[in-house]
C-alpha positions as CSV (number, residue, x, y, z in Angstrom):
1,M,156.5,134.5,178.6
2,G,155.6,138.2,178.0
3,G,155.7,137.9,174.2
4,P,153.2,135.2,173.6
5,T,150.8,136.8,176.0
6,V,150.8,140.0,174.0
7,A,150.3,137.9,170.8
8,V,147.3,136.2,172.3
9,R,145.8,139.5,173.4
10,T,146.3,140.9,170.0
11,T,144.7,137.9,168.3
12,S,141.8,138.1,170.7
13,A,141.3,141.7,169.9
14,H,141.3,140.9,166.2
15,L,138.9,138.1,166.7
16,S,136.4,140.1,168.7
17,A,136.1,142.9,166.1
18,P,134.0,140.9,163.6
19,G,131.7,139.9,166.4
20,R,131.1,143.5,167.2
21,R,130.5,144.3,163.6
22,T,128.0,141.4,163.3
23,A,126.2,142.5,166.4
24,A,126.0,146.1,165.0
25,G,124.8,144.7,161.6
26,G,122.2,142.5,163.3
27,T,120.9,145.5,165.3
28,Y,120.6,147.6,162.2
29,G,118.8,144.8,160.4
30,A,116.3,144.3,163.2
31,W,115.6,148.0,163.3
32,L,115.1,148.0,159.5
33,D,112.7,145.1,159.8
34,R,110.7,146.9,162.4
35,Q,110.6,150.2,160.5
36,F,110.3,148.8,156.9
37,A,106.5,149.3,156.7
38,R,106.8,152.9,157.9
39,I,109.6,153.6,155.4
40,V,107.6,152.1,152.5
41,I,104.5,154.2,153.2
42,L,106.4,157.4,153.9
43,P,106.3,158.6,150.3
44,T,102.6,157.9,150.0
45,T,101.9,159.7,153.3
46,A,103.9,162.7,152.2
47,M,102.0,162.8,148.9
48,M,98.7,162.6,150.7
49,V,99.7,165.4,153.0
50,L,100.8,167.5,150.0
51,I,97.6,166.9,148.0
52,F,95.0,166.8,150.7
53,G,96.4,168.0,154.0
54,I,97.7,171.4,152.9
55,P,94.5,172.4,151.0
56,L,92.4,171.3,153.9
57,M,94.4,173.3,156.4
58,F,94.4,176.3,154.1
59,S,90.6,176.0,153.7
60,L,90.3,175.9,157.5
61,Y,92.5,179.0,157.7
62,L,90.2,180.8,155.1
63,S,87.1,179.9,157.1
64,F,88.2,182.3,159.8
65,Q,89.0,185.1,157.4
66,G,86.9,187.8,155.8
67,W,88.1,186.9,152.3
68,S,86.7,186.9,148.7
69,P,88.2,185.3,145.6
70,E,89.1,188.6,143.9
71,K,91.5,189.3,146.7
72,S,95.0,187.9,147.2
73,L,95.2,184.7,149.2
74,F,96.5,186.2,152.4
75,S,94.7,189.6,152.3
76,G,91.8,188.5,154.4
77,V,90.9,189.9,157.8
78,F,90.4,187.6,160.8
79,V,86.7,187.4,161.7
80,G,86.6,184.6,164.1
81,I,83.6,182.3,163.8
82,D,81.4,184.9,162.0
83,N,81.5,182.8,158.8
84,Y,80.3,179.8,160.6
85,D,77.6,181.8,162.4
86,D,76.4,183.2,159.0
87,L,76.3,179.7,157.5
88,L,74.5,178.0,160.3
89,T,71.8,180.7,160.5
90,D,71.3,180.8,156.7
91,P,67.8,179.4,156.0
92,Q,68.8,178.2,152.5
93,F,71.8,176.3,153.9
94,L,69.7,174.6,156.5
95,T,67.2,173.7,153.9
96,S,69.9,172.3,151.6
97,L,71.4,170.4,154.5
98,S,68.1,168.7,155.4
99,I,67.5,167.8,151.7
100,T,71.0,166.4,151.5
101,F,70.4,164.2,154.5
102,L,67.1,163.0,153.2
103,Y,68.5,162.3,149.7
104,T,71.5,160.4,151.2
105,A,69.4,158.3,153.6
106,T,66.9,157.4,150.9
107,T,69.4,156.5,148.2
108,V,71.7,154.6,150.4
109,A,68.9,152.5,151.9
110,A,67.5,151.8,148.5
111,E,70.9,150.9,147.0
112,L,71.7,148.5,149.9
113,A,68.3,146.8,149.6
114,A,68.4,146.6,145.8
115,G,72.1,145.6,145.8
116,L,71.6,142.8,148.4
117,S,68.6,141.5,146.5
118,I,70.5,141.4,143.2
119,A,73.5,139.8,144.8
120,L,71.4,137.0,146.3
121,L,69.8,136.4,142.9
122,L,73.2,136.3,141.1
123,N,74.7,134.1,143.7
124,I,72.7,131.2,142.4
125,D,74.6,129.0,139.9
126,L,72.4,128.8,136.9
127,P,73.1,128.5,133.1
128,Y,74.3,131.8,131.6
129,I,74.5,133.4,135.1
130,A,77.9,134.8,134.2
131,F,76.3,136.8,131.4
132,F,74.0,138.5,133.9
133,R,76.8,139.1,136.4
134,T,78.7,140.8,133.6
135,A,75.7,142.9,132.5
136,L,75.3,144.1,136.0
137,V,78.2,146.6,135.6
138,I,76.8,148.3,132.6
139,P,75.0,151.1,134.5
140,M,78.2,151.7,136.4
141,M,80.2,152.3,133.2
142,I,77.9,155.2,132.1
143,T,79.1,158.7,133.1
144,P,76.7,160.1,135.7
145,I,76.0,163.2,133.6
146,I,75.2,161.2,130.5
147,A,72.9,158.9,132.6
148,A,71.2,161.9,134.1
149,L,70.6,163.4,130.6
150,C,69.2,160.1,129.3
151,W,66.8,159.8,132.2
152,K,65.8,163.5,131.9
153,L,64.7,162.7,128.4
154,L,62.9,159.6,129.5
155,L,61.0,161.5,132.2
156,D,60.1,164.4,129.9
157,P,56.4,165.1,130.2
158,D,55.8,165.7,126.5
159,H,58.2,163.3,124.7
160,G,59.3,160.9,127.5
161,V,58.8,157.2,127.3
162,I,57.9,156.8,131.0
163,D,54.7,158.8,130.7
164,Y,53.8,157.0,127.5
165,W,54.2,153.6,129.2
166,I,52.1,154.5,132.3
167,G,49.5,156.4,130.2
168,Q,49.5,159.7,132.1
169,H,51.0,163.1,131.9
170,T,53.3,163.7,134.9
171,V,55.9,166.4,135.2
172,W,58.2,164.2,137.2
173,L,61.1,166.7,137.5
174,G,58.9,169.8,137.7
175,R,56.9,169.0,140.8
176,S,58.2,169.5,144.3
177,D,56.7,166.2,145.5
178,T,58.3,164.0,142.8
179,A,61.5,165.7,141.7
180,L,63.7,164.5,144.5
181,L,62.3,161.0,144.3
182,S,62.9,160.9,140.6
183,V,66.5,162.0,141.0
184,A,67.0,159.5,143.8
185,L,65.6,156.6,141.7
186,V,67.9,157.4,138.8
187,N,70.8,157.4,141.3
188,V,69.7,154.1,142.7
189,W,69.5,152.6,139.2
190,Q,73.1,153.6,138.5
191,N,74.7,152.7,141.8
192,A,72.8,149.7,143.1
193,P,74.9,147.5,140.9
194,Y,78.0,148.8,142.6
195,V,76.6,147.6,146.0
196,A,75.6,144.3,144.3
197,V,79.1,143.6,143.1
198,L,80.6,144.2,146.5
199,L,78.0,142.0,148.2
200,L,78.2,139.3,145.6
201,A,82.0,139.1,146.1
202,G,81.2,138.7,149.8
203,L,78.7,136.0,149.2
204,R,81.0,134.1,147.0
205,S,83.7,134.2,149.7
206,L,81.6,133.0,152.6
207,P,82.5,129.6,154.1
208,S,80.1,126.8,153.3
209,E,80.4,125.0,156.7
210,P,78.1,127.2,158.7
211,L,75.4,126.9,156.0
212,E,75.8,123.2,155.8
213,A,75.5,122.9,159.6
214,A,72.4,125.0,159.6
215,A,70.8,122.9,156.9
216,I,71.6,119.7,158.8
217,D,69.9,121.3,161.9
218,G,66.8,121.8,159.8
219,A,66.9,125.6,159.4
220,S,64.8,127.1,156.6
221,R,66.3,129.2,153.8
222,L,65.0,132.4,155.5
223,Q,66.5,131.3,158.9
224,M,69.8,130.5,157.2
225,F,69.9,133.9,155.5
226,W,68.9,135.8,158.7
227,H,71.0,134.0,161.2
228,V,74.0,132.8,159.1
229,T,74.5,134.6,155.8
230,L,73.6,138.1,157.0
231,P,75.9,138.1,160.0
232,L,78.8,136.8,157.9
233,L,78.1,139.4,155.3
234,R,78.0,142.3,157.7
235,P,81.6,143.5,157.0
236,Y,80.8,143.8,153.3
237,I,77.6,145.6,154.0
238,L,79.3,148.1,156.3
239,V,81.9,148.8,153.6
240,A,79.2,149.4,151.0
241,L,77.2,151.5,153.5
242,L,80.3,153.7,154.2
243,L,81.3,154.2,150.6
244,R,77.8,154.9,149.3
245,T,77.1,157.4,152.2
246,I,80.3,159.3,151.3
247,F,79.5,159.4,147.6
248,E,75.8,160.3,148.0
249,F,76.4,163.0,150.5
250,R,78.5,164.9,148.0
251,A,76.2,164.2,145.1
252,F,75.9,167.1,142.7
253,D,76.3,166.3,139.0
254,N,73.2,164.2,138.4
255,V,71.0,166.5,140.5
256,Y,72.3,169.6,138.7
257,V,71.7,168.1,135.3
258,M,68.2,166.8,136.0
259,T,66.7,169.7,138.0
260,S,69.4,172.4,138.7
261,G,68.2,172.3,142.3
262,G,64.5,173.0,141.4
263,P,61.6,173.2,141.4
264,A,61.5,175.8,144.2
265,N,64.8,174.4,145.7
266,A,63.1,171.0,146.3
267,T,66.3,169.3,145.1
268,M,68.9,171.9,146.3
269,V,71.5,169.6,147.8
270,L,74.7,170.9,149.2
């Protein structure tokens, strides 16, 4: 009687081992499923920290140091917030900051308005409309510096085509009241198509059922746009607004090429 009992216990022990291994494997698989997304993005996160995080933290460290480029990196003297105090009390910085805000607000608003108008026009299915949709990206393909040089020649008061067309001699880039506006218009010309492409993609992806229901209810085209199309398009508008605000706030190349910050610091952006 004792022998078979031992055999049964041994067999039971052997049979229970695979079950434990399966449970362990299942637990590991479930953990891997939960952590898979984090594992996948870990290399990208590490690369972003290496490329962006470390320089940002080092710049923050230098902002509290009395340091100049001709010195070694860690030879600065801690000065607290003196650098920030000097910056925020510098009249030239405050002027440049106000000009940058004005330039950003003007260009972003104009780009959104122009981009939305262009997107609405190109959303109509007409013959050869694909050609115009393709031609829309041409200004975006031009390097900003090259575009600025071309427009600088067009706005030249002596040899420019713009003054010839309007029949008057205007120093567009040499007057404080027109220089910033001229640079802003050039920027709008080049970047409004970017907004138009984003919004056109949004318009083409909108569901047709709300528009059909509004048409059945007797809504006019303006009412359908204001109460149906525009609310549905809001996420795309917000994306365009965010991206263009970021890019315009750090604008430098086209401003420097066209005016070098002049005249009289009228276009001196940050």
